[in-house]
N, C-alpha and C positions, 0 to 999 in steps of 0.2 A: 504493500498501501504506500502511496506516495502522496505527500502533501502538496506538491504544486508540479505544474509542468508546462510545457509548450507544445506545438505541433513538431513531431519529430519523423514526420513522414510526409512528402509533399503530396497534396490531392489535387487534382488539376480542377480548376472550375468548369462546372457543366457549360458546355455550349451547345450552340442548335447543331442538331445531326443533319448530313447531308439531305436526308429524306425532309427535314423541316424545312430547310432553305428552298429546296424544290417547292415545297406547299405555298410557302411565301411568296414566291415569285409567279407561280403559275396557277396556284388554287385548284379547283376542279378540272382543270385544262390538263393537268397530269395524270396521266392512267397508268396505274400497275397490273401487270399480267403475270402471275409466279405458275409454274408449270413444274411437275414433278420429272425429273430425269434418272435415268439408268445408267450407271457406268459399270463396265466389266471391273470384275475382282481378280486377282492374281491368287493361284493355288499354290502357297510355298511350299507344301509337303508332297513329295513325290510316293506315290504307291497309294494316295488317298483320292478314290473317286469319288467325291461327295461335292455336289453343286453348292457354293457357298453364296448368300444372297449378299449384295454390299449395301452399306449404308444409304437410307433413303435421302437423297440430294433434291436441291430445288435450284431452279435457274428465273431470273425474274427480267421481263421485258419492261421498259418505261417508255410509254409513248408521250413526246411533248409536243407542241405546234410546229415544229420545224424538223424535229428529227426524233428517232427512235434508237436505244441503246439495249444492249442485253448484258446482263451480269456474267458471272461464273457461276459453276454450281458449289452450292453450300448446303449445310447440314440443317441450316434452320432459314425460314421464309424470310425472317425479317433482317438476316445478315444479306440476302439474295437481294432485297428491296433496297437498302442502305447502298450495298455495292451498285447498283444500277443508277442510284441517286450521284455516288461519288462522280462515276464515269461520264453522267452528264454534265456535271458542275465541271468537271476538267474540259469538256468540249466546248461548254460556256465562257471557260476562262474566269471562273471563280475560284478562289483560292480560300479553302476552307480553314487554312491555320491562320488566316489574316489575323492580325491583332484585334482586341476587342475596342469598341468604341471608347473615347476619352469620356470623362465627365462633362466637358464642355460640348462634346458632340452628343452625348445622350441628352444633353439638357435640350438642344436644339430640336432632336427627335421628339423631345416629351411635347414641347410646345405644339410641333407640328402634328403629333396625334392629338392633341385636345381639340386643335382647330378642324381635324377631319372629324372626330366626334359629334361636333355640333354643327356638322355639313347637312345640306339636304340628303345628300345621297346617303350618310350612314343611317338615317332614320327610317331608310327602306330595306337596311342590309338585316341578315339573319343572324342576330348578335344579342345577348342575353341584356346587353347594355342599351339597346335601341329599344328594346321591349319596355324598358322603365321609361324612356322619352316619351314613348306612346301613351302609357299610363300617365304620365306627368302632365301630359295636354288635356286629360280629364279633369285635372284638378280645377278647381273654381277660384275665382278672386283675384289677388295678389301671387297666390301660389299656382297659378296657371304656368305650366312648360319648366316650373321651377324643379330642378332635379338635385336631391342632395349628393354632396361631393364625397359623402362615404359610400354611395352607391357608384359612382364613378371607380372609386379606388379599390373596391373588392371585385368588380365585373370585369374589367379590363386587364387582362394580365400583362399586356405589352406595356401599360403604364407602370405596372409594379417591377417590371424586369428592368425598365429604362430608370426606374428611381434607385434601384439596387446598384445599378452600375454608377450613377451620380453619388449614392452614399450607401454603402455595403451595411451600414447600421441600422437601415429600413427594415431588415430581417429580423432585428430584435425588438424594433420599436415600429409597428406597422402603421401608427398613426402618423408618423413623419411624413407619409404619401399624401396625406390630406394638406400638408403645407405646400408641397412640392406641386400639388394640382392646383391649388389657387393661386400660387405664385405664376403659374404657367398662363391660369386664366386672366390674372392682371397685366399679362404682356400680350394681352388680344383684346384690346379697348374697342376696336372695330366689330368683333363679333359677339363677344360675352361680356356677361355683367355679373357681378358678386358682390354682394351687399358686405361692407367692412365688418369684421367680426363675427360674419354669420358664414354656415358652412353649406352655402347653395351657390347654384351657376344656373343662370338661363340665357338665352339668347337675346343678343340686343333688339334683332329685328325678326318678327315672328317668322314661322315656317310658312311658304305659300299655301294656299288653301288645296290646290291639287297635288301637293305632297302630302299633306296630312291624310287627304281622302284616300290616296293611294295606299299609304301605309298602313291605315287602321283597318283597310278592307283585307289586308292579309289576313287579320286575326279572327278567328272563328268565333261562332256566336257563343256564348258561356251562360250558366245560370244566373238566374237572379241575385244569388246570393252563394258565397262558397263559406262553409263554417270549418274550421281548422283547430285542434287542439294544440295548444302550447303549453309551455311551463313558466311560471311566475317565481323569480329568484329573488325574493327581497336581499338588499345589501346586508342588513342585520341579522346575524348568525342566530339571533333569537328568536325570529321568526320562519314559521314553518314554509317550504316550498310549497305551491300549490298548482292547481292545473288552471288554465284560462283559456277561453273559446274567442278566436278572431271571426268575426262575421265581416267578410269581405264582399261587397257589392261589385255587379260586373261593370258599373260605371266609377268605382271608386279605386283608391291606389292604397295597396296593403301598408304603405309607410304610415299613413295616414292613421289606421285603424290602430297601428301600435304605438304610435306616439300618442294618441289619447288614453290607452292603457297606462303607459308610463307617465301620464300628467303633462304631457307636454303638447302646445297648441300648435307648433310650427314641427313639421316631420322631418325639415331640413336639419332640425338637431338630434337627429336620431343617428346614433353612430352604430356601425355595424362591425361584428368581429371576422376573424377567419372561419372558415368552415371547420365543425367538428365532425370527426372520423373521416372516411372516405374523400377523396379529393373532388369525387364526383357529386357528393353531396349539396345540399343546400341547406343543412342545418347550422344555425348560426345563432349568436348573441345578441341582442338589441338592447342598446342603453342609452342613456340622456347624455349630451355634452353641457358642458355649463353655459350657461345663459350668454356669456360672451366668451366665447374658446380663443384663447391667446395663440394666434399662429405665428410662425417665425417666419416673417416675411422679408428677413435680410437678403443681401445680394451673396453671400458667403454660401456656395452651393454645397461643397464637401462638408461644412462644419455645422450645419444645420443642427440647432438643438432641440430637445425632446422638452417641450412646455410642459413644466408641471400641469397636472389635469386640474387641482383644487378640490376633488371631491372624495368620498370615503371609497377605498378599494372594496367591490365585492369578492370576497375570498372563494365563496363557493363556486361562481362562475369563472372566475379567473384559473381555478385548479382544474377546471375540465378544458377550457380554451387554449391554454398556454401562453396567453396574453392578459395582460390588466383590463379588467373590466372595471368599470366605476358606477356607483350607484344600484339602484333595483334594474333589474335586466329581465328581458323574456328570452326564452331559448326556443325558437320555433324552426320548422324545415318549410321554406317557402321561397319562392323566387323564380327568377325566368330562366332559361337554360338554352342551350345551343340545339335541342330536339325541336323547337317549336316555338311560335309567338304566343302562347299561353302560358296563364300563369303555373308553375309545378308546386304542388304541397302535399305532404305528408302529415299524419298526426304525430305529436311529441307528446307520450304519455307520461308520469310519474314512473312506471316501471323502465321505461326509455331511459330517464334519467338516471335512476339508480344503477341502471346497468352500463350507463357512460361511465359511473363513477366506479364501480368495481373493476372496470377494463384499464383503468390508469396502474394498475398492478399488473403483472404477467401472469401471475396465478389466476386471476378475475378472466384474463382473455381465454386462458385455456378452459375456465368453467362455462363460460359462454359458447366456446368452440363445441364443447359436449352437450351443451343444453342441459348441464346436471350442476347446477351452481351450489347446491346443498349436500351433493355427494363427491364430486369428481375434486383432486387436487392434482397441481402439477407434478408429474412423476419426479422422482429423485435419480432415476437412470433412464438411459435410452438403450434398451436391448436389440429389439430389432424393428425394421419398417414395419413388419407385418403385424407385428402385437401392438405397436403404438396407434392409440385412438385419440381422434380430434386433430386440431392444429399442429404441425409439426413445430419442434423448438425454433428453428430458423425462421419459419412465417411469424412466429410470435416475437421473437426478437427484432424483426425487421418492422412488425406493427408497432412493437413498442419506441422505436427510434422516429418513426413517423407521428405518433402520438405527441411526444415532446420535442419536435421540430430539429431533429436531430439528422444527420447525415447518415444515409445506409450502412449498415456495418461492414467493414472491410476481413473478409476470410482470407488466410494465407493457408494455403495447403501444401504440406511438405510431403513427399515419398521418400522411404527408405527401403532400400533393396533388401530383399526377404533374408539374406545372410545375415546381414547386419542385426535386422530387426529381432531374428532367432539369436543370437548372441546376448543382446540386449534382454532377451525375455529369461535367458539361463542365469544372467548377471545380477537381476534386479527382480523383485516381486513386484514393484511398480515401474515399469519400464519408462525412460527417459527420452528426450529428442536428442536423436544422434547428429553430430556434427558432419558426418559424411551423407546428410540426404544429399538425392542425387538430381533432386528437381525441387523448387519452390514456384508456386503460381499465386498470385494475388489477383482478387477479383471482388467485385460488389455484388450485392443481391440484386437481381433482375426478374425474380420470382420465376426462374428457370433451374433445372439442373445443373449439378457442378459439373464441369467438364475439366480433366487435365489430359493434356496431349498424350496421346497412346503411343506416341513413338519416345517420349521421352520416360516414360515411367515403367519400370521394369514389371514384368508380369509376375504377380505373387509378392509386391511390394506392401507394406504397412504404411499407413497413412496417421499423419498428426496435423491439428488445425490450430492456429492462432488467432483470435478475433481481435479487431481494434474499432472503437467507436469515438466517432468526432462530432464535434456540433457544429451547427451550420457555418461559424465561424472559423472552422476547421481547427480547431483547438482538440487536442487529444485528451478524452475524457476517462477512457479506461482502456485496458486490453487483458486479455485472457490467453494464457499459453499453459494448457493442460500437459502434462509429461505422460501422456498414456498413445498408444499405438493402436490402430485399428486396421481391421482387413479392409475395410471399404472406406473410401474416401467420404461418402455420404455421411456413413456412421461418424466419421471423425469431427465432419461439421456439426451434424445435429446434437453430439454429445458435447463439443464445446459450446455450443448456442445453450445446450441446457444449463451448463453450470454457468453462464453469464445470466441467465433468467433465475436459477437458483439464488445467486447471490443478490440479485436485486430484490426479490421476493424477500429473504432474510433481513436485508438492510432495509428497506423502504417500510417494513413492520416495525422496527425498532430505530428508528432516526437518531433518538438520542442516546445510542448506544455508549460506553466508554471508548478511548481510542485503544484501550489494550482488546477490547472484545472486537473493535473494527479490524484491527490488526489480524487477529486469529481468524475472523471470518474471510478475510481477504485471502490469507495462506490456505484455508481449506479447500476453497473454489478455485485458487491458481490466480486471483485477481490482482491486479496492481492499477488502482484507480487515482486520478487526480482530484482531491478533494474539495477544493476551491472551485474548480469548473463545475465538478460533478453536482454540487449543492445549488451552482448558479443558475444550471439548465434542467435540473430535475427535481432535486428536493426541495426547491424554492416551492414548487406547486405542490408536491405530494404532502408536506408539512401542513400546509392549509387542508388539504383534502382528507387528512385522515383524523382531524379533531371533527369532523362532520357525521361519523358514523352514527352518534347518539342524538342527533339534534330532535328529532322527531318528539321523543318522551323527556330528554334531559336527565335521562338515570344513566348509572353506570353499567357498561356492557360486560357480560361475562365473557369468560377466554371462550376462543372458538372449540378447543376440544377438553373444555371443562366438563367432562364427563366419567362417571363412575364405571367404567366399561369391564371390571373385572367382579363387579357385585353381581351376583345372580339374580339380585331382585329387581335389577334393571334389565335383565334379557332374558326373553321366554322363546326358546326354540320346540318348534313342536313337528311331528312326522318320523317316519322311519328311518333309521339308519341305513343307508345303502352302501356304506364301505367306499364311496365315491367323492372322497375328501379331497380339497385343493391342497397344493402345496406350492412354495416360492417357484416361480417361473411358469405356473399354469396359468391358462386364459381362461376366465370365469366368464359367465353369462347371468345375470341375476334380473328378477324383475323387482321393483322397488318404487316406494311412494315414501313422500315425506310431508307431515302434518301438523301444524300448530295446535297443540292440545292444552285445555285450561286446566287449572289444579282440579282433581277429583275426576279428569276424563268425563266434565261435563259437556264440553263442547270441542267440535274439532273442525278445522280448517284446512283444505288440502292445498300443499304449496306446490309441489312438483311430484312427477310419476312417469317412469318409464319402464316399457313393458320387457325391452330386451337391452341391457346395459353391460358392455363388456368392458374388461379391464384385466390387466395381467398383474398376477398376486406377488406381493413383494418388492414393489417398484414405488411404493406410495401415491398410485395413481388415485385413490380415494382417500377419505379423512381416515384417520386411525381407528376411530371406534366402529366405523363400518367394516374395515378389513378385520379388526380383532373379533368381530363376532361372526363373519363368514368365514375365518379360520375354524372355527368351533362347530360348523354344518357339514352337510353332506347333500349330495344332488336330491332333491325332491324336498328338502326340509324348508321349511319356513321360520321366521324369527321376527321378532317385536323387541325394539329397546327404545329408551328414551336419553336425551341430551339435553342439556343447556342450552340457550338461545345463543347462535354465534351474532357477530356482529349484525346490526339493523339492516343496513345496507343490501347483505346477502339475503335475509329474508324479504326484504321487499322486491330486490330485483327478481327473485323466483316466484312471487306472489302471483296467482293466476288473476284473483281478486283483490286488489289493493286495498281498498275501503274496508271491507273484511279483516284482512292482516292488519290494518292500523288498528282496528276496534278490537282485536285479541290483543295486541301488543300493550293495551292500556291496563291489563289485569295479569296476573300472574300466571306464567304459562311455559310451556316447554315444547321441544321437539320429538315426535313420535316417527320412527322409522320402521317400516315394515318391508320384508325381504323375502323373496324366494329363491333359492340356488337353483339355477334352472340348467347348467352345464359346466362341467369342467374338462378343458383339452390340456393333456398333459405336455410339455416343452417337447420338442423334437431331439431327438437322441442327439443329436451333435452338441446342442446347446447343455444337455445334461454332461455329455462327457466333456466338455470346456470348463464347466462348474467342477468337477470331481477331478481331473487331471490336467496338470499344467507341465509342459506342454499337453496337448490332445493326445489320446492313444494313437490317432491316424497317423498324426504328426509325429510320433514316438516311432512306429512300424517302418513308417518311410525312412526316417533317420537310421533305423538298424540296418535295412537293406542296403542302404547306401554304403554304411560302414562295410558290409559284407562284400559289396561288389568291389569295393576299393582294394579287397584282399587278393583278388582275382587278377590276373594279368590279361583279361578277356579286352577283345576288339571288337565284339558285338554282342549284342542282348536284345532280348524279346521279351515283352511284359504282357501277359495274358491277363484279359479282364483290365485294360490300362484304365479304363473309363475315363474320366476329362483329362489324364496325363499328370496325375501328381507327382508319381516315379518319376517319369521320363523328365517332368519339368525340373524334380530336385538333382537329376543327375547333370543336367546342364550347369547348376549352380555350384558344384564341386570339382575338384580336379582328378580324372580317371584316365585309365589307359583306352576308353573305348571311342570307337570311330563311328560305329553306327548303332542306331538303337532302332527298335519297332515297337509298335503297340498293336493290340488285337483286342476288339470288343465287339459285342454284339448289337451296342445302341450305337445309331448313327449320330444321335443327338449329341452323345457325349465324345464321339469322335471330331465333332464338328467344333465342340469347346476346346478338345488338346490339340487339333490342328491351328487355331487361331494363337493359343497358349506358346506352343512350340516355335510357330512361324515368329512371332513376337521376338523370342528369346534367341533362335537362330539369326534374325536379321541384325542384331545387335552384336554377333560373335564377331565382327570385324575389329571389336577392341581387342589388341592383343593380350591384355591384362586379364580377359575372361576366361573363367574356368573352363567353360566349354569348346575350348579353340580345338580342341583334339576332336571333337564330334563333326565329322563331315556331313552327314545325313540323317535325318528322322523320317521314319516309315510307318505310316496307320494302314491298317487291314481291316477291313470288314469281316469278322469272322469269329468261331467259337473255340474253346479249349477241347472241347468234345471231337471236333471235324479234323480231319487229318488237312493239311495245307502244305504243299511241296514247296511253297516260297518261305516258308521258314526253316528249311533245311540248311544246314551252316552255321547257325548262331552258337556261338561259344555258351551262353548264359540265358537260362529262362526264369522269370519271376513270376508269382502270382499271388497278388497281396489282396486281402478283404473281400474273398469271393465266395459266394454262398454256393455250397454243392447240395444235389438234392438227387442222390442215388446214380451219381455220374458214371458212366461207362465208357472208358477210354479204349478204343481201337485198337487194334495190333500196331497198324501203321503209326498211329499216334503214339504209342508205347515205343516203339522204334524210334520216332523222333525223338523222344526224351531221353532214349538212353545214349543219344548222339551228342546230348549237350548236359551242362552241369546246373540243374535244377536248385535254387534256393528257396 
């Protein structure tokens, strides 16, 4: 754990992609056509007569008004599209690597953008902001055609990007955009007017009647009134969060309705936050600006200051939004989108609010992904992709970073050759990261699978992953470098992500922990974090969020796991013992329900129920009391037990009927869990083997066979039942006298896998230091140990590992073959 830090690794600022630049210049006139292509694959293993299908590749054709270009072949469609766009830019003479505009150039572009926004042409454009302009034309009196500056700030992404170029601190202080917009408007006195000290802008000359008629005719007829549910969050934490109804008429402007609820006479004084949740969401906070909002209208572009707001901070709203919200606020999902001219709206309920609240912590995101808020917990370990249920750790970590306006996490995957990782496994109970890692690749999350160049990664390598998280200002916040090796690169990435999430969970639930405990926690999860930056970017909001759990009733909350789980009076198990009991590693399927129960079980309110809920035993995937009870059950049995109440935000986020749940919480009550154990699936044999034997027995057998082979001075070897080539692959890792190796198997699928593995190894044998330099050829045959094959005559050694025999009778000719070789 570190107490300070700076950016130790350069991150390039986000730039426009080739496709984005083509869209800017040509819009809908640019047409992309992606087609799948087939390319022949080389069979690198002589003697293997198996057709191998190559990877799926894509090629893109980009049609522009004056010419057409075609990309090369790529594994991903988006890469093919970007390549085609890049070729087009080169043909147009546009240099993608050109320097970003200076602050002065961005300022001139900002003024030009504001000028375009208030033009006749823009009013008829398909743009969210133009829909606001049309709605503003329906306002009456002095407010007619007046548009709140905050609307311009949130609806036009180009304006925001230009403001960030002018002053990067806009990222942390979004209200600075208002100052730049009002300042730009002041530079266009011939076109627009803005009242001094106010946050509204309108055209100096009205739109021509024909422009107005043309633009309004694009909007479809809507109902007389739209009713939308929203949430009113008072500034005072003593006041409860309440639902409100927004009634918006077809001839009105929804900003005026929100202003009325906030107690404002002028909707131009309504400020709007960033979006909450997904980027495509229209869920935002609406709050009031001071009566005279002091804008920084100085001529110093780069050093514009954040003027003190002058109002009380709304802690609850600020914690959810990630930016400062002042005074009473309304949380609503309403606005105009790119999809059409009509207003978009969704209800925001109290349950939505509490679900947003619990999603601020990684375990809450996982609970929501499983729709099991009162039963699920973020697992402590990542075992297999198959057994993991709900959102994967990498997805949750990326979601966490987006919530807190951080950069996407950076993953560094290192591959370590099989021989090195084997030595590490034998030398340490907990393997460390080797300095001889033959490849390291850094990449950021783009919602896609992890790819490491197969030409650089030795087949059979182990993997380790390091994670770094940066702020939007590119300050390093934390890094995690687990000293654990994994057979699959995805397992390495997911396990490292889970370590970061587990640390975040533990830390954010106990922000006021001592420095000594802080250090111990960081060491447990292999975390190094920069405390000052972490507190600024993350903890500042969560410390506010954590104090809100008990706001509804104002009483002290019980501990989440405060349950007497070993007291038989609290657990009632019914049904016949079927002897099918769960064990660590088992995949369980249960049916459960959770209800609020008043003292004496006089009343009951169902909160949550799932008919089939799967989780892996022993990984911490459910709350401890639930796992403790299930461990005492067998398939077919049912159980009922009671626990104390968890934090109220969890109860209210899960409640199906929030009003009833709130009524129950006013009297002494607890949670009742009812469970039926439906199914127990034992872990696969290989996983049980790995848990009981280190190294696994299969690996020990291969290593023993290799040792025996090294004692012979043989030049050729045939492996019967070679499967996917585990022994043959190992022979390429160690120095032997062998020149020719062959494999025989009845499974063509296994032979295909073996072919790929051996081919990748033999391709790399040009390295004179490689142990396999003596082996000149590897041959694979489709056959069986029970059938004579003359092609196998003349081999010095024969091996047969991990083959199941079922009354196998070997023919005389096959016996003669074995008499001519040395079987081991």
